[in-house]
N, C-alpha and C positions, 0 to 999 in steps of 0.2 A: 422393757416393756414394749410390747409388739405395736409396730407402726399402724396408723389409721388406715382404712382401705383407700382414701384419698391421696395419702401420701405415698402408699405403695404404687399407685398408679402414675403419680409425677416421675416416679423412677424408670417407667416402662418406655419403650419406644412407642412412636405413633403406630406402627402396624401392630404391635402387641396390644395396644390400647383398642384399635379397631376391632380386632379379633374378640377380645373379651367383650366389647360393647355388643358385638353380634351374638355372643352367647347369653348375655344379658337380656337382649332383645327376644331371643327365641324362648328363653325360659318365661319372661314375663308375659309374651303375647301367644304362645304356643304351648307354653307348659312343659316342654321337653327339648333335648337336643342330643344328637349323636355324633360321634367322630365323623361319618360320612357328610353331615351337614356343614362342617367347617372345611373338610377336605374339597367338597364341591363349590363351596363360596369361596375360598382363599387359595385353592390349587396347593394346599401344603400337604406334606407328606404325613402318614398316619401318625407317625410318633410326634410330629409336630402338633397335631391335632389333640393328642392324648396330654402333651405339655401344656397346652393352652387351658384345657379343662381341668387339670390338676392345678394350676395356677389360680384360676378362678376360684376354685374350691377352696383353695388356701386363703385367698383375701376375704372372702365371703362365704364361709362354710354353712351358714343357715339357709343361703339362697339355694342349694342344690344338694339333691340326692341322686345317689347311683342305684338304678335298678338291674341288678346283675341278672336276672332271668331274661330280661329283653335287651340286655347290654346297651342302655340309655340312661341318659340323666334327665332327672325331672325335677320340676320346681320344688323347693322347699316350703314347708307350711309358714315358716316365718320370713318368706322371701321380702325382699326391700330391695328396690333397682339400686344397683350400684352406680349406673349412668342415668343421666338426665335425658330422657327420650322426648324430644320436641314433637309435639302434635301433629303438625303439618307433615314432618318427616316419616313419623310412623305411618300416617294414613296414605302419603304417597307410596310407601314401601308395600303395604299392604295391597294397595291398588295396582301397582305397577311392577312391584318387584324390585330387586337390586339390579344394577347392570353396570358396568364399566364403558359402555358406549361404543364397544368395539364390535361385538356381533350384532347389534341392533335388535336382539331378541330379548324380551323381557316378559316375564309371565307374574301374575297376581299371586302373591302368597296365599291369599285366601280367596274363595269366591267373592267377587266384587264387581258390581257395574256402576258406571258413571254415566252420566249424558255424553254424548259424542261432542268432540270439540269440533266446530264448524269452520273456524278460522284460524289456521295453522300457518305461521310464516314460513317461507322457504328458507332452507338452512343456509344456502349460500348468501342470500340477503342479510339473515340475521347474523351469520358469521362476520360479515364485512361491518356492520353496525357495531357488533361488540368490540371488534378490533378498534375501531375510530373510538369507541368509549375508553377502552383500555389505553390507547397511546396518547387520549387527548388531542385528537387531531380533527379538523373539519372533513366533511365527506360531501362530494358532489353526487347528487341522486336526481333521478326523474320522479316526480310525485303526481299521484292522481287524486285529486280534491273532489269531493261531492259537490262542492259550490263552484270551483272554478276550472275543473277539469285538469288536465295534464300540464306540468310546468317544469322548469329545471331549476333546481334549488342547491344553495350550499348551506348545509345545517351543521352545526358544532354539537353533536349529541353527548350526554353525560350520564343517563340512567334510562333503564327499560321499566316500562309499568305494564303489571298484569292487571287488567281491568276485571279479569274473570270471564270475559267475552272474547277479548282480543288483547293483542299485545301492541303496545304504543312504545315510542322512544320520545323522550324528554330531550328537547335541544333548542339552541338558539337558531333562529331563522334568519338570514341574512336577507332574504326578499322583503319580508314583512319587517324586519328590524325588533322581533319579538321573540319571546319564549313561548314554544308552542309544544304541543304532541302531535306526532305524526305515526300513523296507523302502519305498522310494519309491513303488512300485506299489500299496501299500497305504493310501496318504494320499489323502484327498478334501477338498475344499473348503478350502484354505489361504487364511487371510486375515491378512496382516501387521498386527501391533499397533503403534500410535505410542507406544511406550515403550521406555525402556532396560532391558536385561536387570540382574538383580542381581547382586551381586558373587559370589556362590556360583554363579553359574549360567555364568560364564565359562570357555572352554575351559583355562584355566590351573589350575583346579581339578578338571579330570578326570585322575584319576591315571592310568587306563588310557590316555589319550591322550598324556600327558606321559611317562609310562614308557617307555623304549627297552629292548627286549629283545634280547640277543644271541644268535643261532642259529647252530649248526654243523651243517650237513647234509653226509651222507656217503653213497656207495653203499650202498644195503641189502645186509647181509651175506650174504643168501640169492641175491643176483644172480649168475650164473655168470661174466659179464664186466663186472667193475667199470670197466674202462678205458674201456668205451663209455659208460657213464653218465658218467664224468668228461667225456668229449667232449661227451655231448649237453647238459650243463650248464656247459660252460666252467670247469670246477672248477680252482683253484689248490692246489697241494699236497694233492691229494685230497679237498677239501671246498669247501663254499659257505659262508663266513661273511657273515653278514648282520645289520644292526641294523634291526628293525621296531618299529613303535608296537605296544605291548600290545593295544591296540584292533583292531588288523588281523591279528595273528598267527594266531588260529584260523583265519580265512577263508584265509590264504595256506597253512597247513598241509594244510587240507581241500581246497584246489584242486590242490594238488600231490600229494595223496596221500602225505603223508609219515608213515611209522610213527613214532610217538612213544611207541611202549611201551619200557619199560626194557630188555628183553629180545630186542627187535626180533623179536617172535612173529607179526607179521602176515604172511600168505603170499598170493601172487597176483602175476600180471604188473603189476597196476597199482601195486605198493609198489616204487618204484625207488630211495627215499631213505628215510634213517634219521635222525632227531634224536638226535644222539649224546650229548647231554646232556639227558635229559628233565626236570631239575629247572630248566632255563632258562626253562619255561613255568609255572613255579609261582607262583600267584597271578595269572596271567592269566585274566581272567573267560569268555572265549569259547575257551579251550583246551578246553572241552567239545566243540567241533567237530573237533577233532585226531583222525585215526585212531588208534587204539591208547590214547587217553588214558583213564585209569582214573576213571570216575566213575560214581556211581549214578543221576544224573538229566540230563537233557537241558535244554537251554536254548531259549527261544522266539525263535529266530534266523530 
């Protein structure tokens, strides 16, 4: 009895699986693949590319056909992806291409335009912060705050946060004695310290990080065609139910312009979603960022 495709994949090396996944990707999203595509992507010899295509065809013969006149492999009529292609990685690959980070040159795989990123961390700063996270070490920095200006701090970072507009690092701040978010572009002169974090500085003591908030997002009641909103966001049973870290909730609700007022009072074409239960974000510190959240002061984020 022949082995299942998943079993066959388990017996292959990581590099073989990566090449087969690329074949699967090309067929799925482009409809064809040739030996030159594999040779260019993985720098393999022509014979190696031929073997990879033959192996893919052996595992899932219904996924691929050979067009002899054009010497190219095309997607089969009964194609079913051999690999699970995560949507975020697919969209990133289509927009930015594949790259190994060596040449620094990456091109979109298809014509694709995205809004320009206006806030990009300096790589030497980001690299130092990443090393501190990986080594679980405190790092001394100079930080520029909108409210208090420049100051010297020692932070204990443990995670990066992409808000969609800029990058933050989640860390314990020894100056304030609290867990806070620091905008990476406002950090200067990071120096890793050769010491262990204190017990109270570890991420499992960060209540906003460990707390999981359940959100129920529905089409905004003021929208004339809620069915289209349900299509836009792939809603199930008329809503998006998600579990999000409290430390990230405010950024997400701000980015997606979710009306968080109890009576869905915000108006405008940008408000397509409404937080059905506004009490869900009670106690979330950065809920101050959420549209419609009733608060008398703003945070320095």
